[in-house]
Steps between C-alpha positions, in 0.01 A plus 500: 500500500379595840208725569623557854203318651648164590353284770705472818759226466451477122820460302480537123684219326745625241663167414392137499546291811569126516478272800818323598515294819170654611631855465420748224792657318535736206550337160532594136193484279658215304552294815150570632332412169714187463394387848135561420529303175678216682217489754233474229699229320549308826125501578421396142758218512398371845121541478410544132375795300162509670666587832549850355240759413430868449252715688423817310317814603177622346635856517786408267470583134385236252853498362652431842251219567576356154873500581437336837309222324773466240764470776295225666440302181832546319742568782361271771318247280174528695152633443465600867403863455245675718400852586278686741250595228222319687505739795 
């Protein structure tokens, strides 16, 4: 959806992009999500669960912040969850 007021040089992404050899190329959603998951698993394997974390926004709903915390604890195996609620 475009409101016709795009910034100069702004291109709306309509498909995921992956980096290959330093260059971005179009990919399927399955490939992009698999690459993201592989990256998280690689960091967890190489540096441990506490190398990962979630930063959540205070403007998100309670439900969204709950899910972010759940992803950190269950998905990543870490309790590293923070937000900008202090500001």
